[in-house]
N, C-alpha and C positions, 0 to 999 in steps of 0.2 A: 235131737228130735226136730228142732227147727230146721237144721240143715237137711235132714231127710225129707221134710215136708217141702222145702224149697226145691230140692232136686226133683221130687215127684211132680211138683207144679211146673217146673221147667220142661220136664219130659212130656207132660201132658200138653203144654202149650206148643212144644215142637211137634208133637204128634198131630195136633189140630191144624197147625199151619201146613204140614205135609199133606194131610187129608184134604184141606181146602185147595191146595195147589193141584193135587191129583184129580180132584173133582173138576176143577177148572179146565185142566188139560183134557180130561175125558169128555167134557161138554164141548170143547172146541173140536176134538176129533170126531164126535158124533155129528156136529154141524157140517164138517168137511165131508163126511161120509154121505150126507144127504144131498149135497150139491144145492141146486136151486130149482124152482119150478115157477111157472106162471100160467095163468089162464087168459085166454083171448089176447095173446101176445102178437106183436109185430116186430119183425127184424127187417131193417133196411140196410143194404150194403151199397155204397156209392163207389163210382169209378174215379179215375184220376181227374176227370172233368167236374166232379162234384155231383153228377146226376146219378140217380139210382140205377144200379146194375140189376138188382132184383129187390123185390119186396115180398116177404114171406109172412103170411098170417097163419096162425095155428090156434086151435081151440085150447091146446095144452102143450106146454114145453117143459121138459125136465132135463137137467144136466146130471149125468152120472159121473161123480167125481173119480171113480176108480180109473176110468179111461178118458174122461172129459167129453165123451160123446153127448150129443144133444138128441133126445128122443122127442118126436113131435106127433100129434094126432090132429086129424081133420085139417089137412094142409091146403092152403090156397096161395099160390105163388105166381107173381108176375115177373117175367124175365125179359131182358132186353139183349138181343143178339144182333149186332150190326143194325140194320134198318128195320128189323122186325120185332114185334112184341109177341110174346108167347105167354100162354096161361096154363099153368100146371096145377093139377089137383090130385090128391091122394088121401087115402084113409089114414095111413101111418107113414112115418119116415124116421130116418136117423141121419144126423150130420156129424161126421167125425170131428174131433177137436180142431183140426186144421181148417175147417170150414171151406174146403176146396171142392167138396162134392156133397150131394145129398142122395141117399139111398131110399127109394120110395116103394111102397107096396100097398096092395088093396085098392082095386079099381082106379088105377092110375090113368089120368087123362091129360093129354098135351094138345093144346089147340093154338093155332096161330095162322096168320096170313103173311107169308113172306113178301117183302117189298117187290113190286113189279109183277105180282101174280093177281089173277082175277078172283081166285077162289081160296077160301080158307082150307087148312089141312087139320085133320083130327086124328090123333093117334091114341089107341086104347090098348092097355096091357095090364097084367097083374103085378109086374115088378119093373122098376126103371131106375137106373143109376145115371145121375146127371152130374157132369163135371162143370162146375161153375166157371172155372178159368177158361176152358176151351169151348164151352157151349156145345158139348157133345153128350148125346144121350145113348145109352145102351140098355136094351131089354133082353134078358136071356130066354124068356119063354114065349108063349103065344102072343101075337101082336096083330092089331087090325088098324089099317090106315084108310081113312075116308078122304076123298078129294072130289068135290062136287058130288055127283051121284055115283061115283065109282068107289068100289071097296076092294082092298087088297089085304089078304091075310097070309100069315106065315108064322115061322118060328125064328126068334132072334132078330133084333133090330139094332142097327148102328146108324145114328142120325147126327149130322153136323148142322146145327141150327144157324150157323153163320153163313154157310154156303148153300143151305136149303137142299142138301142131298141126304138121302136115306137109302139104306140097303137092308133087305130082309135076307137072312142067311139060308133058310131052308123051308121046305114045304110051302112054297108060294102058291097061292090060289087067288084068282081074280081075273077080271076081264075089263079092259078099257076099250070102249067102242067110240069111233068118231061121231 
């Protein structure tokens, strides 16, 4: 009788420890599934010289652990491309795990004044993909470029923020008068 009670007690203890371990592993897995999130967050990436390449502020940041993408809302980003500073804003965005580009959407604004120019440039679009390494911006849809009092509209944009060159792919409308 004592042996049977001892065996049941040992089985019960073994069962409890297995349940505790399973519960601990389940809790860890749940934590990993959630990733992380932050409100009023700031990300600063520096270059080889130690100076900021970009500063990104967002009202909300969340990492999705399944693919490690970072999802952002209310984005305000300051970029440095060569001698120019650029200001990028968007309602929403996603940065893949490699952090080499940011995909933006929702009233995207890109403003800057390239070095050696007298007037700022403003670009407006609904969606923009920005490559952080090459300083290249691509917008697949409707785009509007403002330069001084001149407005140029079209579909599809390819812009190199280092060389200050932009190309609208199709349906270009606008007029520049001297």
